[in-house]
N, CA, C and O of each residue as an XYZ file, in Angstrom:
420
protein
N     -99.207    180.607    -63.278
C     -98.912    181.178    -64.576
C     -97.472    181.677    -64.554
O     -97.079    182.431    -63.664
N     -96.707    181.255    -65.524
C     -95.309    181.658    -65.578
C     -95.194    183.038    -66.198
O     -96.123    183.522    -66.845
N     -94.062    183.655    -65.996
C     -93.872    184.999    -66.538
C     -93.844    184.986    -68.066
O     -94.282    185.952    -68.690
N     -93.339    183.911    -68.684
C     -93.342    183.834    -70.151
C     -94.758    183.699    -70.680
O     -95.123    184.318    -71.679
N     -95.544    182.892    -70.006
C     -96.939    182.721    -70.418
C     -97.700    184.042    -70.255
O     -98.491    184.429    -71.115
N     -97.444    184.721    -69.137
C     -98.081    186.015    -68.883
C     -97.697    187.027    -69.966
O     -98.545    187.784    -70.439
N     -96.427    187.039    -70.354
C     -95.949    187.959    -71.388
C     -96.626    187.668    -72.724
O     -97.018    188.593    -73.436
N     -96.767    186.389    -73.065
C     -97.421    186.032    -74.331
C     -98.880    186.449    -74.340
O     -99.375    186.974    -75.337
N     -99.569    186.214    -73.228
C    -100.976    186.611    -73.128
C    -101.100    188.126    -73.202
O    -102.022    188.632    -73.842
N    -100.205    188.855    -72.570
C    -100.230    190.320    -72.609
C    -100.033    190.843    -74.021
O    -100.730    191.760    -74.454
N     -99.084    190.258    -74.739
C     -98.828    190.675    -76.118
C    -100.039    190.378    -76.990
O    -100.422    191.192    -77.830
N    -100.637    189.214    -76.788
C    -101.815    188.834    -77.565
C    -102.978    189.782    -77.304
O    -103.655    190.205    -78.241
N    -103.212    190.118    -76.044
C    -104.277    191.064    -75.705
C    -104.005    192.448    -76.283
O    -104.922    193.110    -76.769
N    -102.761    192.883    -76.232
C    -102.403    194.184    -76.804
C    -102.638    194.197    -78.313
O    -103.112    195.191    -78.864
N    -102.306    193.093    -78.977
C    -102.519    193.002    -80.425
C    -104.003    193.084    -80.765
O    -104.386    193.764    -81.717
N    -104.840    192.395    -79.989
C    -106.286    192.463    -80.217
C    -106.814    193.878    -79.976
O    -107.663    194.364    -80.724
N    -106.320    194.521    -78.955
C    -106.766    195.879    -78.652
C    -106.397    196.834    -79.781
O    -107.215    197.655    -80.197
N    -105.169    196.728    -80.275
C    -104.746    197.600    -81.381
C    -105.540    197.314    -82.654
O    -105.898    198.236    -83.388
N    -105.809    196.055    -82.910
C    -106.603    195.699    -84.092
C    -108.014    196.254    -83.963
O    -108.587    196.721    -84.947
N    -108.573    196.210    -82.776
C    -109.909    196.761    -82.551
C    -109.945    198.259    -82.743
O    -110.888    198.791    -83.327
N    -108.922    198.945    -82.255
C    -108.867    200.397    -82.429
C    -108.648    200.762    -83.883
O    -109.221    201.740    -84.364
N    -107.841    200.007    -84.585
C    -107.610    200.276    -86.004
C    -108.894    200.116    -86.793
O    -109.094    200.812    -87.788
N    -109.766    199.217    -86.372
C    -111.040    199.022    -87.055
C    -111.964    200.211    -86.914
O    -112.837    200.410    -87.759
N    -111.799    201.008    -85.873
C    -112.635    202.190    -85.646
C    -112.022    203.448    -86.237
O    -112.689    204.479    -86.318
N    -110.783    203.384    -86.644
C    -110.104    204.556    -87.178
C    -110.575    204.835    -88.601
O    -111.027    203.940    -89.315
N    -110.458    206.090    -88.987
C    -110.864    206.438    -90.343
C    -109.675    206.310    -91.284
O    -108.516    206.394    -90.876
N    -109.994    206.107    -92.539
C    -108.993    206.105    -93.584
C    -109.413    207.156    -94.586
O    -110.427    207.830    -94.407
N    -108.639    207.292    -95.630
C    -108.958    208.305    -96.629
C    -110.298    208.039    -97.302
O    -110.997    208.979    -97.681
N    -110.666    206.765    -97.457
C    -111.902    206.416    -98.151
C    -112.992    205.916    -97.219
O    -114.096    205.611    -97.669
N    -112.700    205.825    -95.927
C    -113.671    205.287    -94.982
C    -113.714    206.160    -93.739
O    -112.679    206.628    -93.265
N    -114.906    206.376    -93.217
C    -115.087    207.204    -92.043
C    -115.114    206.352    -90.780
O    -115.462    205.172    -90.815
N    -114.738    206.976    -89.663
C    -114.948    206.328    -88.383
C    -116.426    206.474    -88.026
O    -117.159    207.215    -88.680
N    -116.849    205.777    -87.006
C    -118.247    205.865    -86.579
C    -118.605    207.290    -86.176
O    -119.672    207.789    -86.532
N    -117.722    207.940    -85.442
C    -117.969    209.322    -85.028
C    -118.083    210.270    -86.205
O    -118.948    211.145    -86.218
N    -117.216    210.105    -87.196
C    -117.281    210.958    -88.381
C    -118.562    210.704    -89.158
O    -119.154    211.640    -89.695
N    -118.997    209.452    -89.224
C    -120.243    209.129    -89.920
C    -121.412    209.836    -89.255
O    -122.273    210.396    -89.935
N    -121.446    209.811    -87.936
C    -122.526    210.490    -87.201
C    -122.447    211.993    -87.422
O    -123.469    212.638    -87.655
N    -121.235    212.563    -87.349
C    -121.071    213.993    -87.604
C    -121.549    214.350    -89.004
O    -122.245    215.349    -89.185
N    -121.182    213.544    -89.992
C    -121.589    213.811    -91.370
C    -123.096    213.696    -91.552
O    -123.681    214.430    -92.348
N    -123.726    212.785    -90.824
C    -125.182    212.653    -90.881
C    -125.843    213.917    -90.337
O    -126.832    214.396    -90.890
N    -125.294    214.446    -89.259
C    -125.817    215.690    -88.676
C    -125.623    216.842    -89.659
O    -126.529    217.654    -89.846
N    -124.460    216.919    -90.284
C    -124.197    217.984    -91.267
C    -125.156    217.870    -92.441
O    -125.727    218.874    -92.867
N    -125.343    216.668    -92.974
C    -126.262    216.467    -94.099
C    -127.666    216.928    -93.743
O    -128.316    217.628    -94.520
N    -128.131    216.529    -92.562
C    -129.471    216.924    -92.118
C    -129.572    218.436    -91.967
O    -130.580    219.034    -92.344
N    -128.537    219.052    -91.420
C    -128.540    220.514    -91.235
C    -128.530    221.250    -92.562
O    -129.223    222.255    -92.719
N    -127.746    220.757    -93.524
C    -127.702    221.386    -94.848
C    -129.055    221.247    -95.537
O    -129.544    222.204    -96.137
N    -129.664    220.064    -95.458
C    -130.982    219.877    -96.066
C    -132.008    220.801    -95.439
O    -132.843    221.371    -96.142
N    -131.956    220.955    -94.116
C    -132.888    221.856    -93.427
C    -132.662    223.307    -93.848
O    -133.621    224.053    -94.045
N    -131.407    223.704    -93.985
C    -131.101    225.078    -94.400
C    -131.577    225.340    -95.825
O    -132.106    226.413    -96.117
N    -131.391    224.371    -96.703
C    -131.872    224.515    -98.088
C    -133.392    224.547    -98.115
O    -133.987    225.331    -98.854
N    -134.016    223.703    -97.316
C    -135.482    223.668    -97.244
C    -136.034    225.000    -96.736
O    -137.090    225.447    -97.184
N    -135.329    225.628    -95.812
C    -135.774    226.901    -95.240
C    -135.593    228.073    -96.199
O    -136.162    229.144    -95.988
N    -134.807    227.873    -97.248
C    -134.577    228.925    -98.237
C    -135.736    228.914    -99.236
O    -135.865    227.971   -100.016
N    -136.580    229.952    -99.222
C    -137.794    229.934   -100.048
C    -137.545    229.887   -101.565
O    -138.422    229.453   -102.312
N    -136.391    230.317   -102.023
C    -136.146    230.347   -103.470
C    -135.665    229.006   -104.017
O    -135.567    228.830   -105.231
N    -135.364    228.057   -103.123
C    -134.825    226.771   -103.571
C    -135.854    225.667   -103.450
O    -136.623    225.625   -102.490
N    -135.867    224.764   -104.438
C    -136.716    223.578   -104.396
C    -135.872    222.455   -103.805
O    -135.125    221.778   -104.510
N    -136.009    222.275   -102.509
C    -135.133    221.345   -101.804
C    -135.279    219.903   -102.263
O    -134.337    219.123   -102.127
N    -136.430    219.528   -102.800
C    -136.635    218.142   -103.230
C    -135.774    217.791   -104.443
O    -135.561    216.613   -104.730
N    -135.287    218.792   -105.147
C    -134.489    218.543   -106.343
C    -132.995    218.692   -106.100
O    -132.205    218.569   -107.037
N    -132.590    218.955   -104.852
C    -131.177    219.087   -104.508
C    -130.805    217.943   -103.571
O    -131.396    217.777   -102.504
N    -129.829    217.171   -103.986
C    -129.342    216.060   -103.170
C    -128.111    216.509   -102.387
O    -127.272    217.250   -102.899
N    -128.015    216.051   -101.143
C    -126.909    216.431   -100.276
C    -126.239    215.159    -99.758
O    -126.899    214.270    -99.221
N    -124.920    215.087    -99.927
C    -124.124    214.003    -99.367
C    -122.928    214.622    -98.665
O    -122.396    215.639    -99.109
N    -122.507    214.007    -97.569
C    -121.384    214.532    -96.800
C    -120.395    213.418    -96.503
O    -120.782    212.310    -96.133
N    -119.108    213.727    -96.669
C    -118.046    212.795    -96.324
C    -116.924    213.584    -95.674
O    -116.280    214.415    -96.315
N    -116.694    213.317    -94.395
C    -115.659    213.991    -93.603
C    -115.782    215.509    -93.674
O    -114.786    216.213    -93.840
N    -117.007    216.007    -93.547
C    -117.251    217.444    -93.535
C    -117.360    218.094    -94.900
O    -117.723    219.266    -94.999
N    -117.055    217.359    -95.944
C    -117.137    217.890    -97.311
C    -118.520    217.581    -97.864
O    -118.903    216.418    -97.992
N    -119.258    218.620    -98.186
C    -120.627    218.473    -98.679
C    -120.621    218.475   -100.200
O    -119.961    219.300   -100.832
N    -121.362    217.548   -100.772
C    -121.524    217.502   -102.225
C    -122.995    217.742   -102.542
O    -123.873    217.020   -102.069
N    -123.244    218.762   -103.344
C    -124.598    219.079   -103.780
C    -124.763    218.604   -105.220
O    -123.920    218.877   -106.075
N    -125.849    217.897   -105.477
C    -126.148    217.465   -106.837
C    -127.647    217.615   -107.053
O    -128.399    217.884   -106.116
N    -128.066    217.441   -108.290
C    -129.479    217.598   -108.607
C    -129.682    218.769   -109.540
O    -128.783    219.168   -110.281
N    -130.885    219.310   -109.487
C    -131.246    220.354   -110.442
C    -131.768    221.602   -109.747
O    -132.455    221.529   -108.728
N    -131.423    222.744   -110.322
C    -131.945    224.037   -109.887
C    -132.435    224.780   -111.126
O    -132.121    224.404   -112.255
N    -133.208    225.836   -110.899
C    -133.799    226.538   -112.034
C    -132.933    227.660   -112.594
O    -133.205    228.166   -113.683
N    -131.882    228.057   -111.854
C    -131.031    229.148   -112.351
C    -129.651    229.085   -111.694
O    -129.451    228.400   -110.691
N    -128.719    229.807   -112.278
C    -127.378    229.898   -111.692
C    -127.427    230.619   -110.346
O    -126.643    230.310   -109.448
N    -128.346    231.580   -110.200
C    -128.500    232.266   -108.915
C    -128.917    231.282   -107.824
O    -128.410    231.345   -106.703
N    -129.841    230.371   -108.149
C    -130.256    229.360   -107.176
C    -129.108    228.408   -106.849
O    -128.969    227.962   -105.711
N    -128.303    228.107   -107.834
C    -127.149    227.243   -107.614
C    -126.181    227.913   -106.633
O    -125.721    227.290   -105.676
N    -125.882    229.181   -106.885
C    -124.977    229.927   -106.009
C    -125.559    230.058   -104.601
O    -124.831    229.981   -103.611
N    -126.862    230.255   -104.521
C    -127.513    230.386   -103.210
C    -127.457    229.074   -102.424
O    -127.241    229.093   -101.212
N    -127.646    227.957   -103.085
C    -127.578    226.652   -102.421
C    -126.172    226.403   -101.868
O    -126.017    225.896   -100.757
N    -125.161    226.759   -102.641
C    -123.777    226.618   -102.172
C    -123.535    227.535   -100.977
O    -122.943    227.124    -99.978
N    -123.996    228.772   -101.087
C    -123.815    229.754   -100.002
C    -124.497    229.290    -98.711
O    -123.912    229.372    -97.631
N    -125.726    228.807    -98.828
C    -126.466    228.324    -97.665
C    -125.729    227.136    -97.034
O    -125.625    227.047    -95.811
N    -125.228    226.243    -97.858
C    -124.514    225.059    -97.367
C    -123.229    225.439    -96.640
O    -122.899    224.856    -95.608
N    -122.510    226.412    -97.178
C    -121.267    226.850    -96.549
C    -121.502    227.473    -95.176
O    -120.599    227.499    -94.340
N    -122.702    227.968    -94.946
C    -123.023    228.593    -93.672
C    -123.387    227.612    -92.566
O    -123.599    228.023    -91.425
N    -123.461    226.340    -92.879
C    -123.835    225.331    -91.890
C    -122.602    224.932    -91.083
O    -121.525    224.709    -91.637
N    -122.776    224.848    -89.789
C    -121.681    224.496    -88.885
C    -121.161    223.085    -89.196
O    -121.944    222.147    -89.345
N    -119.845    222.950    -89.292
C    -119.224    221.655    -89.545
C    -118.859    221.416    -90.998
O    -118.123    220.479    -91.304
N    -119.362    222.247    -91.895
C    -119.063    222.089    -93.320
C    -117.667    222.640    -93.596
O    -117.391    223.814    -93.347
N    -116.791    221.778    -94.113
C    -115.432    222.225    -94.418
C    -115.305    222.731    -95.849
O    -114.523    223.643    -96.120
N    -116.069    222.146    -96.763
C    -116.080    222.604    -98.149
C    -117.361    222.117    -98.827
O    -118.036    221.212    -98.339
N    -117.676    222.740    -99.963
C    -118.880    222.366   -100.707
C    -118.474    222.117   -102.161
O    -117.851    222.965   -102.801
N    -118.836    220.949   -102.663
C    -118.637    220.606   -104.066
C    -119.968    220.778   -104.785
O    -120.980    220.211   -104.372
N    -119.965    221.546   -105.841
C    -121.192    221.838   -106.574
C    -121.274    220.978   -107.815
O    -120.561    221.210   -108.792
N    -122.151    219.978   -107.777
C    -122.412    219.138   -108.947
C    -123.837    219.319   -109.446
O    -124.384    218.436   -110.106
N    -124.440    220.464   -109.133
C    -125.819    220.730   -109.559
C    -125.839    221.164   -111.022
O    -124.840    221.628   -111.572
N    -126.988    220.998   -111.618
C    -127.198    221.385   -113.017
C    -128.416    222.299   -113.105
O    -129.378    222.148   -112.352
N    -128.359    223.253   -114.041
C    -129.500    224.126   -114.303
C    -130.397    223.405   -115.303
O    -129.935    222.926   -116.339
N    -131.696    223.335   -114.974
C    -132.601    222.659   -115.912
C    -133.421    223.656   -116.662
O    -134.242    223.277   -117.498
């Protein structure tokens, strides 16, 4: 193997490696695999915390997480319940912010 051939193969391998790493990186609209797993854990934890709150009907509150930002949607019976759901969500480890899209029915 000549040194020029070796250099070309090295560059090609480096390009493939960088392309592979770029595929795992997150973008503004897409999560990395690790972030997706973290967000799944946060979503599950927020749902469990809401479920544990006796004043909230957890089946009517939807929880979605993207890069640590939790979005609550669905229906609650009062503004107090809405505020409590946001408060409970903010207390979950890993939550960076909470967006409240819930409605009072």
